[in-house]
C-alpha positions in Angstrom: 0.0 0.0 0.0 1.6 3.2 -1.2 0.4 6.8 -1.1 1.1 7.1 -4.8 -1.4 4.2 -5.5 -4.2 6.5 -4.3 -3.1 9.6 -6.1 -3.6 10.6 -9.7 -3.8 13.8 -11.7 -7.5 14.1 -10.9 -7.1 14.3 -7.2 -4.0 16.6 -7.1 -4.5 20.4 -6.9 -1.8 23.0 -7.6 -1.7 26.7 -6.6 -4.9 26.4 -4.6 -6.3 29.5 -3.1 -8.4 29.3 0.1 -9.3 31.9 2.8 -9.0 29.2 5.6 -8.4 25.6 6.2 -12.1 24.7 5.9 -12.4 26.1 2.5 -9.3 24.2 1.5 -10.7 21.0 3.0 -13.9 21.5 1.0 -12.0 21.9 -2.2 -10.1 18.7 -1.5 -13.3 16.8 -0.7 -14.9 18.1 -3.9 -11.9 16.7 -5.9 -11.9 13.4 -4.0 -15.6 13.0 -4.6 -14.9 12.6 -8.3 -13.1 9.3 -7.5 -16.4 7.4 -7.3 -15.5 6.1 -3.9 -17.5 8.7 -1.9 -21.2 8.1 -1.5 -22.0 11.1 0.6 -19.9 14.3 0.6 -21.6 15.8 3.6 -20.8 12.8 5.8 -17.2 12.9 4.6 -17.1 16.7 5.4 -18.6 16.0 8.9 -16.0 13.3 9.6 -13.1 15.4 8.6 -14.4 18.6 10.4 -15.1 16.6 13.5 -11.5 15.2 13.5 -10.2 18.8 13.0 -12.2 20.0 16.0 -10.3 17.5 18.3 -6.9 18.7 17.3 -5.6 20.5 14.2 -4.3 18.2 11.6 -1.7 20.8 10.7 1.2 18.6 11.9 4.0 21.0 11.3 6.7 21.8 8.8 4.2 23.4 6.5 2.1 20.2 6.2 -1.4 19.2 7.1 -3.2 15.9 6.8 -6.9 16.4 7.4 -8.5 13.0 7.8 -11.5 11.1 9.0 -13.3 7.7 9.0 -16.8 7.2 7.7 -19.1 4.7 6.1 -19.7 7.3 3.3 -16.8 5.9 1.3 -16.1 2.4 0.0 -12.3 2.6 0.2 -9.5 4.9 1.3 -9.7 8.2 -0.6 -6.8 10.7 -0.9 -6.5 14.1 -2.4 -3.4 16.3 -2.3 -3.1 20.1 -2.6 -0.3 22.6 -2.7 -1.5 26.1 -1.8 -0.6 29.2 -3.8 0.3 31.0 -0.6 1.0 29.8 2.9 -2.2 29.3 4.8 -2.9 29.7 8.5 -4.0 26.2 9.4 -3.7 26.5 13.2 -0.8 24.0 12.9 0.8 22.5 16.0 4.0 24.4 15.3 2.1 27.6 14.6 3.6 27.8 11.1 1.5 28.3 7.9 0.8 25.3 5.7 1.2 24.8 1.9 1.1 21.0 1.6 -2.2 19.3 2.4 -3.1 15.6 2.1 -6.8 14.8 2.6 -7.4 11.2 3.7 -10.8 9.6 4.2 -11.1 6.0 5.2 -13.9 3.5 5.5 -14.9 2.8 9.2 -13.8 -0.8 9.0 -10.4 -0.2 7.3 -8.8 1.1 10.5 -5.5 -0.8 10.1 -5.1 0.4 6.5 -6.0 3.9 7.5 -3.4 4.0 10.2 -0.7 2.4 8.0 -1.3 5.0 5.2 -1.3 7.9 7.7 2.0 6.7 9.0 3.4 6.5 5.5 2.2 10.0 4.7 3.8 11.3 7.9 7.1 9.6 7.2 7.2 11.0 3.7 6.3 14.5 4.8 9.0 14.4 7.5 11.6 14.5 4.8 12.7 18.2 4.2 13.9 17.5 0.7 10.7 15.7 -0.3 8.6 18.7 0.9 10.8 21.1 -0.8 10.6 19.2 -4.1 6.8 19.2 -3.9 6.8 22.9 -3.3 8.8 23.4 -6.5 6.7 21.0 -8.7 5.2 22.7 -11.7 2.7 20.0 -12.9 0.5 17.3 -11.4 2.6 14.7 -13.1 5.7 16.1 -11.4 3.9 15.9 -8.0 3.0 12.2 -8.7 6.5 11.4 -9.8 8.0 12.9 -6.6 5.7 10.7 -4.5 6.6 7.6 -6.6 10.3 8.3 -6.4 10.3 9.0 -2.7 8.2 5.9 -1.9 10.5 3.7 -3.9 13.3 4.8 -1.6 11.3 3.7 1.5 8.7 1.1 0.7 9.0 -2.1 -1.3 5.4 -3.2 -1.0 
């Protein structure tokens, strides 16, 4: 299970503009809903917003991973965005965010959900990887950066 297996050009956004983290999350949910894996966008939104209320998913180093679990999806769904400008995300390190990975998992796929969250975190902990993403010019370039980085870490 690789992050890059869940991403494609349809669920990657570049130069996204948003007034706050909720507008950005909404844009990611909208893109993710085109995957055909989401049955109810409102339930997905509720799940992600509820998780955000517990503790900001702005984990630091300019990265956020809004996520939630719901029965409104039939599989794990990802969408990735790079914002045009740094966004105040109420991150744990109080720094603005530009890289955002939405992840929504099915209620009964807890193990896969946790495993993928862990992989996303490990990737995003790499300063060079984050910097490469920020300089990507195309969606294909973003996908290639993910594939290349994952080939360095994960065999399966």
